[in-house]
TORKE-417491 format. One line per field, with one value per residue: residue in three letters; x, y negated, z negated of N, C-alpha, C in turn. Coordinates in steps of 0.001 Angstrom, whole numbers, always signed. Atoms other than C-alpha are relative to their C-alpha. Layout:
N
type [ala / ...]
n_east [X / ...]
n_north [Y / ...]
n_up [Z / ...]
ca_east [X / ...]
ca_north [Y / ...]
ca_up [Z / ...]
c_east [X / ...]
c_north [Y / ...]
c_up [Z / ...]
***
This chain:
317
type [met / asn / arg / phe / tyr / ser / leu / leu / leu / leu / ala / ala / leu / ser / val / pro / ala / leu / ala / gln / glu / asp / ile / asp / lys / thr / asp / arg / asp / ala / leu / his / lys / met / lys / glu / ala / ala / gly / gln / ala / asp / ser / ala / lys / ile / trp / thr / lys / gly / gly / val / phe / gln / leu / asn / phe / ser / gln / val / gln / leu / val / asn / trp / ala / ala / gly / gly / tyr / ser / ser / met / ser / gly / leu / ala / gln / ile / asn / ala / phe / ala / asn / lys / arg / lys / gly / arg / trp / ala / trp / asp / asn / ser / ile / ile / met / ala / tyr / gly / ala / ile / asn / glu / glu / gly / lys / arg / thr / arg / lys / thr / asp / asp / arg / phe / glu / ile / asn / ser / arg / leu / gly / tyr / gln / leu / asp / gly / lys / lys / trp / phe / ala / ser / ala / leu / phe / gln / phe / arg / ser / gln / phe / leu / tyr / gly / tyr / asp / lys / asp / val / asp / thr / leu / lys / ile / ser / asn / leu / leu / ser / pro / gly / tyr / met / leu / phe / gly / leu / gly / leu / asp / tyr / lys / pro / ser / asp / lys / phe / ser / phe / tyr / ile / ser / pro / leu / met / thr / lys / thr / thr / phe / val / thr / asp / gln / asp / leu / tyr / tyr / gly / asn / pro / glu / leu / thr / leu / tyr / gly / val / lys / ala / gly / glu / lys / thr / leu / phe / gln / met / gly / ala / tyr / ala / asn / val / phe / tyr / thr / thr / pro / leu / ala / glu / asn / ile / thr / phe / leu / thr / arg / leu / asp / leu / phe / ser / asn / tyr / leu / asp / asn / pro / gln / asn / ile / asp / val / asn / trp / glu / thr / leu / trp / thr / phe / lys / val / asn / ser / trp / phe / ala / ala / thr / ile / asn / thr / leu / leu / ile / tyr / asp / asp / glu / ile / asp / ile / ala / gln / arg / gln / asp / asp / gly / thr / phe / lys / val / gly / pro / val / thr / gln / phe / lys / glu / thr / leu / ser / leu / gly / phe / thr / met / lys / phe]
n_east [+844 / -899 / -573 / +1041 / +66 / -1247 / +120 / +1012 / -599 / -987 / +759 / +585 / -1062 / -519 / +942 / -302 / -1287 / +227 / +839 / -846 / -883 / +807 / +244 / -1247 / -184 / +972 / -476 / -1163 / +488 / +684 / -1018 / -723 / +856 / +57 / -1258 / +29 / +923 / -644 / -1055 / +622 / +518 / -1139 / -464 / +967 / -150 / -1218 / +323 / +1247 / +159 / +1281 / -49 / +1243 / +126 / +1032 / +312 / +901 / +347 / +971 / +340 / +861 / +440 / +682 / +567 / +645 / +44 / -110 / -1027 / -1312 / -710 / -464 / +278 / -1256 / -20 / -1237 / -45 / -1196 / -156 / -1183 / -200 / -927 / -112 / -1158 / -331 / -944 / -447 / -564 / -526 / -1013 / -307 / -25 / +1233 / -155 / +1222 / +14 / +1236 / +7 / +1062 / +148 / +1170 / +39 / +1254 / -9 / +1205 / +190 / +942 / +407 / -868 / -1348 / -744 / +131 / -1115 / +25 / +173 / -835 / -852 / -901 / -443 / -936 / -293 / -748 / -387 / -830 / -400 / -541 / -317 / +369 / -1071 / +463 / +1263 / +1011 / +417 / -1046 / -469 / -1030 / +765 / -399 / +1184 / -44 / +1192 / -68 / +1164 / +22 / +1330 / +218 / +112 / -396 / +695 / -68 / +42 / +1393 / +321 / -208 / +353 / -769 / -1381 / -230 / -965 / -338 / +275 / -433 / -1390 / -440 / -1060 / +145 / -800 / -325 / -691 / -455 / -843 / +5 / +321 / +725 / +1452 / +686 / +1374 / +654 / +1289 / +300 / +523 / -1017 / -1403 / -929 / -1233 / -1035 / -1206 / -1063 / -669 / +1027 / -311 / +1150 / -346 / +1058 / -124 / +706 / -477 / +535 / -747 / +842 / +582 / -896 / +255 / -1255 / -655 / -1079 / -137 / +1193 / -50 / +1329 / +36 / -1371 / -845 / -393 / +170 / -1085 / -151 / +1257 / +181 / -603 / -238 / -86 / -150 / +306 / +767 / +1396 / +909 / +1351 / +986 / +1251 / +1012 / +1359 / +897 / +1429 / +521 / +1374 / +312 / -142 / -968 / -1401 / -949 / -1371 / -934 / -1391 / -898 / -1371 / -931 / -1318 / -985 / -1119 / -1300 / -923 / +332 / +1026 / +690 / +1019 / +1235 / +526 / +1093 / +1165 / +1081 / +961 / +1268 / +1063 / +1131 / +1197 / +935 / +1339 / +649 / +1452 / +334 / -1096 / -344 / -177 / -708 / -512 / -1366 / -665 / -1440 / -821 / -1425 / -816 / -1367 / -1008 / -1264 / -883 / -516 / +1064 / +287 / +1327 / +182 / +1169 / +238 / +22 / +1003 / -417 / +30 / -1211 / +44 / -1047 / -239 / -698 / +750 / +1141 / +794 / +1036 / +1093 / +1074 / +1107 / +944 / +1213 / +645 / +1042 / +267 / -51 / -1154 / -35 / -1123 / -423]
n_north [+1206 / +1146 / +124 / +548 / +1453 / +616 / +120 / +1001 / +1304 / +254 / +338 / +1324 / +991 / -23 / +622 / +1428 / +165 / -285 / +1073 / +1179 / -221 / +237 / +1441 / +633 / -311 / +825 / +1375 / +116 / -26 / +1269 / +1044 / -191 / +490 / +1449 / +524 / -163 / +1004 / +1301 / +52 / +195 / +1367 / +891 / -185 / +645 / +1446 / +407 / +287 / +667 / -271 / +414 / +476 / +352 / -402 / +775 / -419 / +967 / -398 / +856 / -499 / +855 / -644 / +946 / -595 / +1045 / +1182 / +1145 / +937 / -573 / -574 / -1369 / -942 / -271 / -656 / +269 / -563 / +291 / -806 / +407 / -541 / +738 / -826 / +298 / -905 / +728 / -759 / +761 / -848 / +763 / +1255 / -215 / +246 / -435 / +362 / -500 / +257 / -360 / +640 / -544 / +546 / -145 / +442 / -23 / +472 / -503 / +802 / -608 / +258 / +369 / -964 / +124 / +749 / +44 / +1300 / -2 / -1186 / +370 / -1021 / +689 / -610 / +855 / -648 / +882 / -618 / +1050 / -257 / +1189 / +648 / +549 / +664 / -846 / +494 / -106 / -1344 / -199 / -881 / -379 / +51 / -672 / +235 / -478 / +398 / -337 / -233 / -1394 / -305 / +1010 / +1269 / +499 / +1448 / +464 / +433 / -1145 / -1081 / -1219 / +258 / -400 / +906 / -474 / -1414 / -441 / +377 / +957 / +96 / -441 / +848 / -577 / +911 / -553 / +950 / +89 / +1352 / +204 / +17 / +688 / -476 / +403 / -670 / -887 / +795 / +814 / -412 / +738 / -781 / +699 / -803 / +658 / -1016 / -827 / -454 / -164 / -745 / -33 / -1154 / -148 / -1322 / -346 / +749 / +217 / +1343 / +939 / -159 / -44 / +1306 / -7 / +1327 / +296 / -134 / -127 / +58 / +235 / -1155 / +31 / -1233 / -942 / -160 / -402 / +652 / +1295 / +86 / +1344 / +104 / +1355 / +243 / -407 / +355 / -525 / +493 / -761 / +516 / -476 / +386 / +63 / +1362 / -105 / -1391 / -874 / +578 / -52 / +638 / -514 / +595 / -455 / +767 / -515 / +916 / -610 / +828 / -832 / +636 / -275 / +737 / +1033 / -160 / +1037 / -495 / -938 / -876 / +147 / -976 / +456 / -721 / +242 / -919 / +332 / -1122 / +371 / -1282 / -16 / -982 / -934 / -690 / +922 / +1239 / +816 / +437 / +921 / -231 / +814 / -320 / +985 / -497 / +699 / -731 / +641 / -1002 / -449 / +935 / -167 / +807 / +867 / +661 / +1450 / +646 / -47 / -1380 / -722 / -606 / +339 / -1156 / +337 / -322 / +854 / -493 / -960 / +36 / -969 / +64 / -1100 / +32 / -1305 / -390 / -1408 / -978 / +132 / -1026 / +53 / -1309]
n_up [+0 / +28 / -1342 / -866 / +241 / -484 / -1464 / -277 / +277 / -1047 / -1209 / +202 / -139 / -1370 / -926 / -191 / -672 / -1418 / -516 / -119 / -1153 / -1194 / -79 / -421 / -1418 / -724 / +55 / -880 / -1385 / -259 / -54 / -1245 / -1082 / +94 / -519 / -1453 / -540 / +138 / -1008 / -1298 / -38 / -183 / -1365 / -888 / +100 / -679 / -1393 / -377 / -1426 / -565 / -1374 / -677 / -1400 / -682 / -1359 / -628 / -1355 / -687 / -1331 / -810 / -1230 / -881 / -1210 / -813 / +865 / -895 / +464 / -227 / +1142 / -131 / +1083 / +700 / +1307 / +730 / +1347 / +787 / +1216 / +742 / +1343 / +847 / +1203 / +846 / +1109 / +834 / +1170 / +1110 / +1061 / +701 / -677 / -1440 / -761 / -1388 / -724 / -1368 / -741 / -1412 / -778 / -1340 / -684 / -1451 / -596 / -1461 / -666 / -1350 / -773 / -1257 / -1135 / +417 / +796 / +1454 / +565 / +1462 / +632 / +1205 / +77 / +1090 / +942 / +897 / +1302 / +921 / +1251 / +821 / +1262 / +844 / +1415 / +764 / +738 / +1278 / -233 / -618 / -1304 / -1006 / -325 / -1022 / -880 / -1355 / -851 / -1304 / -821 / -1374 / -782 / -1417 / -534 / -364 / -1424 / -969 / -131 / -1366 / -178 / -53 / -1357 / -904 / +908 / -285 / +405 / +1385 / +632 / +1347 / +235 / +1323 / +271 / -1014 / +999 / +1378 / +879 / +1301 / +904 / +1278 / +696 / +1457 / +433 / +1246 / -171 / +1100 / +34 / +1242 / +126 / -1123 / -1103 / -665 / +79 / -845 / -146 / -755 / -186 / -758 / -812 / -628 / -1351 / -878 / -1211 / -1009 / -885 / -1275 / -403 / -1318 / -1004 / -1184 / +80 / -665 / -1432 / -748 / -52 / +1002 / +599 / +801 / +1460 / +593 / +1465 / +451 / -317 / -1400 / -763 / +232 / +1442 / +642 / +1298 / +292 / +1439 / +546 / +1452 / +402 / +1223 / -176 / +1093 / -159 / +966 / -55 / +929 / -213 / +1086 / -330 / -62 / +478 / +350 / -1154 / -928 / +434 / -921 / +93 / -947 / +122 / -851 / -104 / -652 / -172 / -680 / -425 / +198 / -1095 / -1213 / +169 / +1293 / +178 / -608 / +1000 / -424 / +866 / -123 / +1006 / -146 / +973 / -102 / +761 / +39 / +467 / +264 / -110 / +1033 / +211 / -1240 / -1109 / +332 / -1105 / +252 / -916 / +131 / -889 / +22 / -709 / -137 / -795 / +6 / -956 / -936 / -902 / -1086 / -592 / -1199 / +18 / -1275 / +69 / -844 / -1399 / -460 / +397 / +1329 / +960 / +857 / +1237 / +1220 / +335 / +1122 / -341 / +974 / -225 / +963 / -173 / +808 / -151 / +949 / -212 / +1073 / +886 / +1037 / +913 / +509]
ca_east [+0 / +2831 / +4376 / +1053 / +862 / +4477 / +3820 / +695 / +2617 / +5390 / +2839 / +1155 / +4481 / +5399 / +2238 / +2965 / +6545 / +5452 / +2782 / +5330 / +7645 / +4813 / +4015 / +7680 / +7827 / +4654 / +6058 / +9317 / +7461 / +5291 / +8330 / +10126 / +7152 / +6950 / +10622 / +10158 / +7174 / +9114 / +12044 / +9756 / +8142 / +11548 / +12573 / +9377 / +10046 / +13483 / +11960 / +9330 / +7956 / +5221 / +4298 / +1650 / +528 / -1419 / -3144 / -4757 / -6550 / -8347 / -10076 / -11648 / -13695 / -14747 / -17041 / -17985 / -17111 / -17727 / -15314 / -12472 / -9946 / -8475 / -9642 / -7088 / -6271 / -3729 / -2641 / -148 / +1075 / +3455 / +4835 / +6497 / +7779 / +10156 / +11886 / +13640 / +15658 / +16474 / +18743 / +20691 / +22463 / +22225 / +19627 / +19197 / +16614 / +15689 / +13151 / +12205 / +10136 / +8848 / +6486 / +5420 / +2758 / +1772 / -732 / -2113 / -3761 / -5625 / -3255 / -119 / +2601 / +2105 / +4251 / +5257 / +4237 / +6293 / +9155 / +11070 / +13097 / +14880 / +16523 / +17706 / +19630 / +21152 / +23073 / +23758 / +25333 / +23921 / +26460 / +26268 / +22783 / +19734 / +19676 / +23009 / +24125 / +27334 / +25866 / +26715 / +24305 / +23623 / +21224 / +20498 / +18145 / +17195 / +14196 / +12693 / +12143 / +13027 / +12160 / +11439 / +11896 / +8706 / +8924 / +10197 / +8412 / +10726 / +13937 / +15085 / +16862 / +16958 / +16787 / +17414 / +20698 / +20833 / +20939 / +21455 / +22792 / +24570 / +25578 / +27620 / +29154 / +29817 / +28443 / +26349 / +22595 / +20515 / +17178 / +15307 / +12067 / +10507 / +9169 / +12453 / +16018 / +19008 / +21983 / +25243 / +28296 / +31592 / +32649 / +30059 / +30722 / +28297 / +28517 / +26421 / +25789 / +24893 / +25189 / +23143 / +25569 / +22809 / +21548 / +24604 / +23545 / +27160 / +28131 / +31574 / +31262 / +27960 / +27693 / +24610 / +23960 / +27619 / +28927 / +30893 / +30295 / +32377 / +32347 / +29749 / +30307 / +31070 / +32634 / +32166 / +33132 / +31766 / +29602 / +26034 / +23082 / +19637 / +16596 / +13509 / +10266 / +6798 / +3774 / -12 / -1712 / -5232 / -7030 / -6913 / -4069 / -329 / +2617 / +6115 / +9109 / +12693 / +15560 / +18907 / +21857 / +25203 / +28301 / +31046 / +34535 / +36160 / +34342 / +32382 / +31600 / +29543 / +26953 / +24867 / +22716 / +19189 / +16585 / +13481 / +10351 / +7030 / +4059 / +575 / -1800 / -5533 / -7164 / -10770 / -11201 / -9151 / -9129 / -9095 / -6839 / -5779 / -2101 / -186 / +3472 / +6036 / +9667 / +12135 / +15572 / +18604 / +21748 / +24634 / +25589 / +22217 / +21901 / +18416 / +17592 / +15186 / +13629 / +14214 / +11904 / +13974 / +13551 / +17054 / +17822 / +19788 / +21385 / +22379 / +21348 / +17932 / +15534 / +13290 / +9864 / +7209 / +3790 / +1418 / -2155 / -3828 / -6889 / -7373 / -7044 / -4721 / -3664 / -1441 / +624]
ca_north [+0 / -2387 / -1556 / -2381 / -5800 / -6468 / -5764 / -7883 / -10772 / -10431 / -10540 / -13603 / -15412 / -14384 / -15709 / -19400 / -18925 / -17335 / -19984 / -22712 / -21130 / -21160 / -24778 / -25741 / -23977 / -25772 / -29086 / -28409 / -27527 / -30621 / -32814 / -31288 / -32008 / -35542 / -36083 / -34683 / -36962 / -39935 / -39069 / -38812 / -42126 / -43778 / -42273 / -43528 / -47032 / -47053 / -47092 / -49472 / -48458 / -49681 / -51004 / -52165 / -50640 / -52765 / -51806 / -54409 / -53870 / -56042 / -55306 / -57384 / -55880 / -58097 / -56917 / -59349 / -62226 / -65510 / -67532 / -65161 / -63476 / -60043 / -57048 / -56229 / -54154 / -54959 / -53469 / -54079 / -51678 / -52667 / -51271 / -53229 / -50998 / -51368 / -49261 / -51078 / -49513 / -51026 / -49277 / -51123 / -54012 / -52482 / -53599 / -51947 / -53496 / -51850 / -52763 / -51634 / -53469 / -51805 / -53327 / -52610 / -54302 / -54071 / -55556 / -54063 / -56413 / -55304 / -54972 / -55663 / -53635 / -52887 / -55343 / -55439 / -58322 / -57303 / -54879 / -54876 / -52573 / -53947 / -52449 / -54485 / -53196 / -55157 / -53669 / -55989 / -55910 / -58318 / -60786 / -62545 / -63901 / -62633 / -64502 / -63982 / -60794 / -59878 / -58246 / -56398 / -56927 / -54768 / -55625 / -53967 / -55288 / -53993 / -52876 / -49628 / -49918 / -51828 / -55501 / -57228 / -60784 / -62839 / -64115 / -60936 / -58017 / -55440 / -57013 / -55228 / -57526 / -55563 / -52052 / -50037 / -51320 / -53879 / -56100 / -54730 / -56693 / -55398 / -57600 / -56604 / -58790 / -59563 / -62504 / -63837 / -63425 / -65801 / -64246 / -66220 / -64310 / -61707 / -64547 / -66243 / -65279 / -67097 / -65148 / -66690 / -64944 / -66574 / -63307 / -61824 / -59707 / -59713 / -57148 / -57511 / -54392 / -54098 / -50384 / -50267 / -51305 / -51046 / -54422 / -56062 / -54817 / -54341 / -57989 / -58016 / -61754 / -61490 / -61989 / -60821 / -61753 / -62782 / -59395 / -59381 / -56826 / -53693 / -54187 / -52951 / -55018 / -58530 / -58936 / -62112 / -63144 / -66086 / -67537 / -66399 / -67614 / -66123 / -67671 / -65605 / -66854 / -65360 / -66433 / -66030 / -69264 / -68133 / -64957 / -63537 / -65556 / -64873 / -66652 / -65321 / -66980 / -65915 / -67965 / -66541 / -68785 / -67653 / -69643 / -67887 / -68777 / -67409 / -69531 / -72800 / -72630 / -75823 / -73934 / -72191 / -69194 / -69523 / -66828 / -68169 / -66102 / -66898 / -64660 / -65743 / -62982 / -63624 / -60620 / -59942 / -56787 / -53747 / -52488 / -55604 / -58642 / -61469 / -62385 / -65249 / -64460 / -66893 / -66288 / -69020 / -68018 / -69977 / -68045 / -69795 / -66522 / -66009 / -67747 / -68269 / -69508 / -72468 / -73769 / -77486 / -80002 / -79842 / -76061 / -75197 / -73203 / -74288 / -71492 / -71879 / -71366 / -72745 / -72424 / -69363 / -69256 / -66566 / -66758 / -63849 / -64079 / -60744 / -59323 / -55636 / -52533 / -52831 / -50062 / -50396 / -47459]
ca_up [+0 / -857 / +2486 / +4185 / +2482 / +3350 / +7053 / +6923 / +5366 / +7948 / +10771 / +9295 / +9156 / +12715 / +14357 / +13617 / +14756 / +18036 / +18470 / +17805 / +20398 / +22950 / +22080 / +22448 / +25812 / +26936 / +25792 / +27622 / +30810 / +30507 / +29827 / +32801 / +35051 / +33730 / +34505 / +37998 / +38565 / +37246 / +39511 / +42506 / +41599 / +41300 / +44620 / +46235 / +44959 / +46638 / +50141 / +51491 / +54883 / +57179 / +60571 / +63012 / +66312 / +68782 / +72023 / +74301 / +77614 / +80160 / +83485 / +86280 / +89112 / +92053 / +94848 / +97628 / +95289 / +97121 / +94976 / +95798 / +93529 / +92952 / +90980 / +88314 / +85265 / +82570 / +79288 / +76507 / +73802 / +71026 / +67783 / +64997 / +62157 / +59218 / +56559 / +53711 / +50895 / +47504 / +44997 / +42354 / +44022 / +47492 / +50038 / +53445 / +55800 / +59105 / +61775 / +65269 / +67877 / +71041 / +73602 / +77146 / +79236 / +82908 / +85340 / +88517 / +91014 / +94088 / +97030 / +94993 / +93281 / +89594 / +87666 / +84053 / +81842 / +78810 / +78247 / +75010 / +72792 / +69719 / +66624 / +63636 / +60624 / +57749 / +54810 / +51893 / +48434 / +45874 / +44504 / +41125 / +40767 / +42619 / +45930 / +47714 / +49474 / +51274 / +54370 / +57565 / +60451 / +63511 / +66339 / +69665 / +72385 / +75795 / +77875 / +79150 / +82922 / +86075 / +86360 / +89677 / +90901 / +90547 / +94136 / +95830 / +94172 / +95790 / +94461 / +91300 / +88868 / +85592 / +84152 / +80990 / +79471 / +82270 / +80413 / +76918 / +73958 / +70857 / +67934 / +64902 / +62227 / +58580 / +56662 / +53804 / +53403 / +51277 / +50265 / +47601 / +48318 / +50602 / +52761 / +53651 / +54495 / +55952 / +57306 / +58483 / +59895 / +60892 / +62557 / +64904 / +67981 / +70910 / +73717 / +76868 / +78978 / +82675 / +83392 / +86617 / +89360 / +91994 / +90758 / +92387 / +95852 / +96893 / +96324 / +94611 / +93836 / +91961 / +88189 / +86285 / +82663 / +82403 / +83591 / +86855 / +89601 / +89032 / +85268 / +82784 / +79650 / +78479 / +75039 / +73010 / +69491 / +67605 / +64840 / +64257 / +62198 / +61649 / +59939 / +59114 / +57587 / +57187 / +55165 / +55017 / +56081 / +55197 / +54185 / +57725 / +59275 / +59000 / +60583 / +61321 / +62922 / +63587 / +64993 / +66210 / +67104 / +68539 / +69517 / +71494 / +70225 / +73403 / +76001 / +75763 / +72025 / +72334 / +74424 / +71755 / +72662 / +71253 / +70651 / +68886 / +68322 / +66644 / +65931 / +64822 / +63712 / +63359 / +61733 / +62773 / +60680 / +59733 / +63340 / +65530 / +65594 / +67880 / +68218 / +69789 / +70422 / +71851 / +72753 / +73749 / +75077 / +76180 / +77130 / +78836 / +80542 / +82295 / +85653 / +87070 / +90567 / +90696 / +93895 / +94451 / +96159 / +99347 / +99552 / +98356 / +95212 / +92181 / +90173 / +86527 / +82899 / +81959 / +79047 / +79289 / +77647 / +77282 / +75611 / +75063 / +73798 / +73099 / +71380 / +70785 / +68670 / +65669 / +63297 / +60256 / +59023]
c_east [+874 / +655 / -1005 / -112 / +1250 / -43 / -1004 / +546 / +997 / -685 / -579 / +1041 / +508 / -908 / +264 / +1305 / -135 / -814 / +814 / +931 / -751 / -271 / +1250 / +238 / -950 / +440 / +1193 / -422 / -669 / +1004 / +777 / -804 / -101 / +1277 / +53 / -883 / +616 / +1105 / -548 / -538 / +1127 / +526 / -920 / +158 / +1235 / -300 / -1347 / -130 / -1366 / +153 / -1386 / +82 / -1157 / -157 / -1053 / -218 / -1004 / -195 / -954 / -331 / -824 / -453 / -771 / -149 / +290 / +1121 / +1411 / +641 / +376 / -507 / +1325 / -257 / +1333 / -97 / +1316 / -22 / +1272 / -14 / +1039 / +55 / +1259 / +174 / +1121 / +311 / +624 / +474 / +1157 / +209 / -21 / -1372 / +272 / -1325 / +114 / -1340 / +176 / -1214 / -4 / -1275 / +122 / -1383 / +115 / -1327 / -24 / -1090 / -263 / +948 / +1418 / +637 / -271 / +1244 / -111 / -136 / +798 / +789 / +1099 / +312 / +1076 / +120 / +830 / +304 / +958 / +251 / +688 / +259 / -201 / +1180 / -541 / -1224 / -940 / -301 / +1023 / +462 / +1162 / -531 / +723 / -1272 / +260 / -1312 / +243 / -1298 / +148 / -1450 / -85 / +143 / +504 / -827 / +219 / -75 / -1451 / -423 / +131 / -215 / +648 / +1458 / +174 / +1091 / +375 / -391 / +377 / +1504 / +567 / -995 / -348 / +940 / +215 / +798 / +404 / +919 / -171 / -283 / -700 / -1487 / -625 / -1474 / -656 / -1341 / -172 / -474 / +1086 / +1376 / +816 / +1325 / +979 / +1253 / +1035 / +717 / -1045 / +462 / -1300 / +468 / -1214 / +269 / -788 / +508 / -476 / +684 / -804 / -600 / +877 / -132 / +1279 / +738 / +1082 / +175 / -1135 / +264 / -1427 / +114 / +1406 / +963 / +294 / -226 / +1225 / +303 / -1353 / -263 / +667 / +122 / +155 / +160 / -272 / -715 / -1473 / -799 / -1385 / -876 / -1284 / -963 / -1359 / -851 / -1452 / -478 / -1430 / -265 / +249 / +1006 / +1402 / +883 / +1388 / +851 / +1407 / +848 / +1399 / +843 / +1373 / +879 / +1236 / +1319 / +865 / -273 / -1163 / -770 / -1080 / -1343 / -565 / -1156 / -1127 / -1000 / -989 / -1355 / -983 / -1132 / -1106 / -944 / -1312 / -800 / -1515 / -587 / +1159 / +475 / +294 / +682 / +405 / +1405 / +443 / +1494 / +734 / +1460 / +732 / +1448 / +831 / +1308 / +858 / +525 / -1050 / -301 / -1347 / -131 / -1305 / -128 / -119 / -1048 / +358 / +54 / +1232 / -162 / +1192 / +131 / +790 / -835 / -1099 / -723 / -1102 / -1077 / -1071 / -1036 / -993 / -1153 / -739 / -1017 / -297 / +142 / +1303 / -77 / +1272 / +334 / +1180]
c_north [-1249 / -216 / -633 / -1510 / -720 / -206 / -1077 / -1408 / -388 / -418 / -1396 / -1095 / -89 / -724 / -1483 / -230 / +224 / -1119 / -1265 / +106 / -250 / -1494 / -727 / +223 / -837 / -1448 / -205 / -33 / -1325 / -1140 / +79 / -535 / -1516 / -632 / +108 / -1055 / -1391 / -173 / -221 / -1418 / -993 / +83 / -694 / -1510 / -497 / -452 / -714 / +109 / -490 / -452 / -293 / +480 / -760 / +492 / -952 / +380 / -986 / +509 / -975 / +748 / -990 / +722 / -1090 / -1310 / -1249 / -945 / +525 / +522 / +1444 / +822 / +367 / +770 / -306 / +594 / -339 / +855 / -443 / +585 / -852 / +730 / -369 / +1090 / -668 / +792 / -944 / +970 / -723 / -1337 / +125 / -261 / +364 / -216 / +438 / -319 / +427 / -641 / +623 / -548 / +278 / -394 / -19 / -509 / +557 / -816 / +664 / -413 / -371 / +1117 / -221 / -671 / -30 / -1431 / -121 / +1299 / -297 / +1191 / -639 / +736 / -984 / +775 / -920 / +658 / -1049 / +456 / -1300 / -526 / -501 / -875 / +950 / -345 / +195 / +1439 / -106 / +1084 / +274 / +89 / +718 / -268 / +537 / -363 / +463 / +142 / +1445 / +264 / -1154 / -1277 / -540 / -1517 / -455 / -441 / +1128 / +1264 / +1335 / -144 / +315 / -873 / +435 / +1461 / +322 / -237 / -938 / -1162 / +725 / -845 / +697 / -1009 / +742 / -1010 / +59 / -1434 / -22 / -158 / -633 / +375 / -373 / +688 / +934 / -773 / -684 / +631 / -837 / +750 / -791 / +858 / -797 / +955 / +977 / +387 / +197 / +673 / +51 / +1150 / -242 / +1300 / +415 / -859 / -233 / -1407 / -1050 / +69 / -124 / -1318 / -79 / -1348 / -332 / +232 / +20 / +14 / -166 / +1117 / +11 / +1350 / +903 / +219 / +350 / -712 / -1379 / -114 / -1457 / +81 / -1435 / -82 / +271 / -440 / +533 / -551 / +772 / -552 / +575 / -383 / +138 / -1444 / -81 / +1483 / +955 / -518 / +95 / -594 / +560 / -705 / +504 / -748 / +601 / -1007 / +658 / -947 / +847 / -749 / +52 / -819 / -954 / +143 / -1035 / +420 / +1121 / +804 / -73 / +1106 / -302 / +640 / -427 / +988 / -469 / +1194 / -452 / +1293 / -141 / +946 / +976 / +669 / -935 / -1278 / -704 / -466 / -980 / +129 / -886 / +403 / -1005 / +483 / -999 / +748 / -569 / +970 / +471 / -1095 / +331 / -956 / -776 / -715 / -1508 / -573 / +82 / +1420 / +804 / +546 / -479 / +1150 / -428 / +368 / -1014 / +611 / +926 / -20 / +1002 / -148 / +1106 / -165 / +1311 / +233 / +1463 / +819 / -172 / +1049 / -172 / +1399 / -180]
c_up [+0 / +1366 / +960 / -176 / +505 / +1513 / +384 / -205 / +1084 / +1299 / -98 / +174 / +1433 / +975 / +165 / +753 / +1502 / +644 / +206 / +1201 / +1304 / +201 / +480 / +1488 / +849 / +48 / +934 / +1467 / +363 / +140 / +1313 / +1186 / -5 / +551 / +1515 / +652 / -54 / +1035 / +1374 / +142 / +228 / +1422 / +989 / -18 / +749 / +1422 / +111 / +1511 / +467 / +1433 / +536 / +1442 / +615 / +1437 / +559 / +1461 / +580 / +1425 / +684 / +1285 / +820 / +1262 / +749 / -779 / +817 / -387 / +208 / -1266 / +273 / -1171 / -662 / -1285 / -665 / -1400 / -668 / -1254 / -712 / -1411 / -711 / -1341 / -779 / -1056 / -795 / -1269 / -1019 / -1074 / -668 / +679 / +1524 / +624 / +1459 / +716 / +1456 / +653 / +1448 / +659 / +1395 / +626 / +1489 / +490 / +1515 / +532 / +1423 / +675 / +1343 / +1133 / -352 / -811 / -1494 / -567 / -1523 / -486 / -1296 / -26 / -1014 / -892 / -874 / -1332 / -818 / -1278 / -749 / -1353 / -855 / -1422 / -768 / -799 / -1330 / +249 / +726 / +1450 / +1108 / +166 / +988 / +932 / +1310 / +837 / +1320 / +732 / +1402 / +715 / +1437 / +444 / +471 / +1506 / +867 / -135 / +1398 / +16 / +178 / +1390 / +1023 / -826 / +335 / -429 / -1483 / -608 / -1414 / -135 / -1447 / -164 / +1065 / +46 / -1305 / -851 / -1337 / -812 / -1274 / -665 / -1501 / -410 / -1337 / +292 / -1245 / +51 / -1326 / -231 / +1187 / +1226 / +824 / -153 / +978 / +7 / +853 / +42 / +784 / +940 / +531 / +1401 / +774 / +1288 / +909 / +961 / +1291 / +611 / +1381 / +1060 / +1279 / +12 / +678 / +1524 / +836 / +103 / -1076 / -702 / -971 / -1482 / -531 / -1516 / -591 / +322 / +1494 / +667 / -173 / -1468 / -605 / -1316 / -3 / -1509 / -409 / -1515 / -421 / -1328 / +280 / -1217 / +332 / -1122 / +207 / -1036 / +371 / -1201 / +437 / -41 / -496 / -257 / +1157 / +1027 / -610 / +1095 / -261 / +1036 / -288 / +1011 / -66 / +778 / +89 / +803 / +288 / -159 / +1256 / +1250 / -265 / -1319 / -255 / +591 / -873 / +597 / -1030 / +308 / -1123 / +273 / -1083 / +244 / -941 / +75 / -630 / -148 / +74 / -1035 / -83 / +1284 / +1175 / -484 / +1284 / -383 / +1070 / -257 / +998 / -162 / +885 / -1 / +795 / -164 / +1114 / +1048 / +1011 / +1009 / +627 / +1181 / -92 / +1343 / -203 / +971 / +1480 / +554 / -338 / -1417 / -827 / -984 / -1234 / -1207 / -257 / -1198 / +507 / -1088 / +403 / -1100 / +320 / -983 / +215 / -1105 / +244 / -1261 / -792 / -1094 / -838 / -491 / -936]
***
């Protein structure tokens, strides 16, 4: 009997111990899961990703139209996406812009109205304080398909990587907020590509986009500045502008290349929006032929300007 009570007492003492062991194991598992969740949350906070896809389309059909005109169809698709990383003092900002638009008029060749491919990447290390970063910048710009002269629609004047532009440099980035940044580099390299030699049409004296016939690249080194600003103007209106300036140390540094873009977005609802996009370019290396009053042509660098107004399907991701 004493042995029976002893076993019973031993069992009674063991149950709390076993229960406590199970509770400890449960707590450990729960703590482990909490740490995993916290780690995943921290990892998720490191990256900020997003973008906008837009698709616009218009169509005109004319049958026996007394006032005249042409039936036509046009469309424009564009993607603007970003992926930014923040970890400690490091900041890595990346963006990609792709756009292609075309118009087809009755009796005419299909012509593009927009063609753009651009990648931007900036890696910065935060200096003392919270607003200044020592940064490396990389940018690449080109297009997807052939481009034709506006007056002679069979004359090809551009293509993929013809031209293409690549910039790389080191500098300082001032970012007081997510809305504004100012980047300046005293040491920026700019490489211009013209890889399609067919665009020279066998003329050994021709220069396109600063690249001479028989060559494929033009190397430049100089100073570079970039200003970026975006802000909401109203509940459904946002404004964005970006200005790039480049001065070539090696040739005519007083002639500054300008690339200035603005974008107005007027949101109708979650699926539809209207946008106004402008792009102003001046590049001392790009010669453009202009017809004069006497019928002759003057060739040289001039200011280029493009404006696009569109309304259509918009999807954020």
